[in-house]
N, C-alpha and C positions, 0 to 999 in steps of 0.2 A: 017688595016684601023684605023685611029686615031679617038678617041672619042672627042666630044666637051667638053671643061672644064665646070664643074657645079658650077661655082661661078660667082658673078656679077662683072661687070667691075667697079661698083661704089666704090670709095675709102671711107672706113669707118674710122672714127676717133676713136682711142683707148681711152677709158675713164680711168681716173686715178682710182687706187684701193681705195675703200672706199668712193669715192666722189659721192654723189647723182646726178642723171641725172636730170637736170632741163630743161624742154622744154619751151623755151621762147614763150610768146604769142605775136602775131604780133600786138595785140591791146594795149598791155601794154607798156608804154614808157620805154625806155632803162634805166636800173639801178633800176627799181621799184622792180624787184625780189630780188635784193640784200638787199634792206631795209627790206623786209618781212622776210628774213632769220635770221635777228639779234635776239638774245635771249631777252625775256621781262625783263624790269628793275625791281627793288624792288618796293613793294606796297607803295603807299603814306603814310607818317606818319600821325597818328591821332593827333589832338591837345592835349596839355598837360592836359586840364581839363577832356576830355573824357578818356585819358589814366589813370588818377588817379581814375576816377569813375569805370573803369573796374577793376582796382586792388582792389578797396574797395569791389566790388561785389564778386570778386573771394575769398577774404579773409573771408568774412562773408556770404558765401552762405547758410550755414545751419540755422543760426538765421533768415535770410531773408525768407527762405522757410517756417520756422516755423510760423513766423508772417503772412506770406501770407496765409498759411493754416488756421490760427486762424481767420483771417479776413474773409475768405471764409465761415468758419463755422458760424461765427457771422452773416454774411449776410444771410445765409440759415435760421438761427433761427429767425432773424428779419423778413425775408420775410414770413416765415410760420405763425408767429404771426399776421403779417399784413393781410394775406389772411384768417385768422380764423374769422368766423362771430362773431359779438359782442353778449354777453350774453343777454338773454331776461330779461327785467326788470319785477320784481315781483310787481303785483298789490296788493291792499289791499284785494281783493277777494281771490287771491291765498294764501296770508298769513292766512286769516281766515279759508280757507278750510284745510290748513295744520294743523293748531292748532286743528280744530274740528276732523280731522282724528286721531291725536295723542290722544286726549281725549277719543275718542270712542274705540281705539284699544290698549291703553297702560294704565295700572293702575298706577297712580301717588301716591307717598307716601303722607299720610295726613300731615297736618301742625303739629299736635301733634307728629307724628313720626319723622319729621325732627327736631323739637325742642328737643325731647328726645335724638336723635342721636348726637346733637351738644354737649351734656355734658356727653355722655356715658363713655368716657375715663377719666372723671374728678371726677366721683362719687365713693366713697369708703365706705366700711362697717367698722364700728368702734365697737370694742368689749372691754369692760372693765372687768378687773379681780382684785380680792382682794386676793393677795397672803398671807395675814395674816390668812385667813381662813384655817382650817385644814381639811375641807371636800374636797372630790374629785371634787365637782363642785364649782369652785371658780369664775365662770363667773357671773358678776353682771347684765349684760344686753347687748343688741345690739342696735346700732343706725346707723346713716348715717353721712357722711361728704362730703364736696366738696372741691377739690383742687383749691385754688385761686392764688397760686404762684407755678410755676413749679419746685421749689426747695423742694417741699414736704410739704409746708405750707397748712394746711387744716382747714376749718371752720366747726364747729359743735355746738351742744347745750351743755350748762354747765351741765344739768342734765344727759347727756349721759356719761360724764367722771367723774362726781362728785362721790367721795368715792372709786374710783379705784386706786390701787397701780401700775397697769400695763395696758397699752393700746396697742392693736394690730389693725392695719388697713390692710384691704385686698384691693388691687388695681384691676383694670378692667381686668388685665391679669392673675389674680389668685395669684400673688406674695404677700407675707405678710411682714410686718415690724412692729417692736415696735415703738411707738411714745411717744413724751414728750409734756406736756402742757407748752405753752410759754406765754399765756395771757388768762385772764378771764374777762368777763364783766357780772357780776351777774344781773345788772338792766335789761338786755335784754336777759338773759339766753343764753349767747354765750360763746364759748371757742375756742381758737386757739391752735391747736396742730401741731407738725412737725414730720414727719416720719424720722426715722434714715437711712433707705435705700429706694430708689425709683427706678422705672423702667427707663430705658435709654430714653424712648420716652414719658415720662409723660407730659400730656397736662393740662394746667390750664383752668378753665372755664372762659367765658367772663361775666364780671359783667355789669349789666345794671343800670337802674334807676327806682325806683317805682313812681317817680313824674309824669310819663306819663301814669300810669295805671288809668283805669276808671272801674266802676262796669260794668260787662258784658264782659270784655276782657277775652280772653281765656288764660289759664295757664296750666302748666304741673307740677306735683310733681313726683320726682324720689327718690326712697329710698329702704330700706330693711324692709318692714313691717313684724313683727314677724320673722325677720331674712331671709325672702324670697326675693330674688332679684338678681340684681337690678330690681325693679318693677316700672312701669310707670302708672300713672293715670292722666286723663285730666278733666278739669272743667273750671269754670269761676271765676273771681273776684266777690265775693258777696258784699264786702264793704271795706272801707278804714278807717284808723285812729280808729281802734277798740281797746278796752281794754279787758284784760283777767286776772282773778285771778287764780293762780295755785291751783290745788286741795288741796295741803297742806296748802294753805293760806299764803305761805311764800313770794311769788313774785306777784306784780301787774304789768303786762306787758302792755305797751301802744303803740300807733302808729302802730298797727298791721294791716296786710293785712288779711281780711277774704276771704276764698275761699271754694269751694265745691268739689275740686278734692279729691278722696278718699285717706285718710291718716290714719294710724294705728300705734300703738306702734312699733317702729323700723324705722318709717319715720322721727323721730326727728333728726334734724341736716341736713336733705337733702335739695336740692335746689328746689325752686319754680321758674319755668322758663316761660318766655314770648314766644310768637310765633316767635320771632326773634332769639330764642336760647340764650337769655341773662338771667343770674340769677338776679331776682328782689327781692328775699326774701329767708329766711331760715325757713323751716317748724319747728315749735316749740311746738305746742299744738293742741289738739282736744277737743272740748266741748262735754261732755257726762255726763248728770246728773245721769246716772245709774252706777252700779258697773262693768258693762261689759267691759268698757274701749275700746269700738269699735266705729268706725266712724258712726255718724248719720247725716253727711252732713255739719258740721261746723268745719273748720280747721283754724288755725291761723299761720301766718308767720311773723317773724321779717323782717323789710325792709332791703334791701341791704345797705342803707345808714347807718343804725345803725350797721350792721355787719362790714362795712368798717371802721367805727370809732373804732371798737374793735381791728381791725388789724393794724390800723394806716395808711391805704391806702389813699392817697389824691385823690380827694378833700373832702372826707367824714369827 
């Protein structure tokens, strides 16, 4: 018995090898599927200006990124400052309260202390020696001087250096140097000496004017009384335009400043200082009718104008 054939009687078309089978859509017009199968064309070209800009950005990408980051950082800083609340304005009551709190809780230096500090590095001790003497003690005395020019020029009294064959000055840092006399003014008991060696940071004192002084103004005397020092004493101007006859009767000094800041032998040649820290005179004598040669409350200083004329410093 023959079996029926197991294949369809419908004739199938053989598709070419490698060709995709496209099922036409009855709703698509003829030939539409052919256009869809065509490969896409090249992308449209950019205009020349955009193409040049793209090349510029590609060549300078790092600097542009850096500037962009910098701009962002600046914007953050400016934005933070803009968001910060404005500072509170201080009223006069706030200032007064702060000053009062400082005065109550912190000890401020006195005016005399500040004046003394202003000349501390300019005051020197002056010792005179007589090398002609054969005794072991050749020191004739001790006085004071003040540096008026930072090259080592020092102002002192004539009677401090008179009769000495050798002078030695001691500076604020303890260093010593021999000094030479460069000028004398006997009428005002003044001498100008100059050290041979000076500290690297030597400071000259600030010279003021005695014309502004009035009786009662505070002053400070700095020196080496009896060789002790530098020592500071404070007082006031007791009088102006005074005269004084030296104990030996050899000199009649005039136009002197009278003061009551303690001064003793050894203070001679030291500065008399105003509360502004300016040298207004050179201590030259004390009045004592006894033989004790100690201070009883009256001292005299040569005005800085007379001292300046001895040095030749304008405008004195």
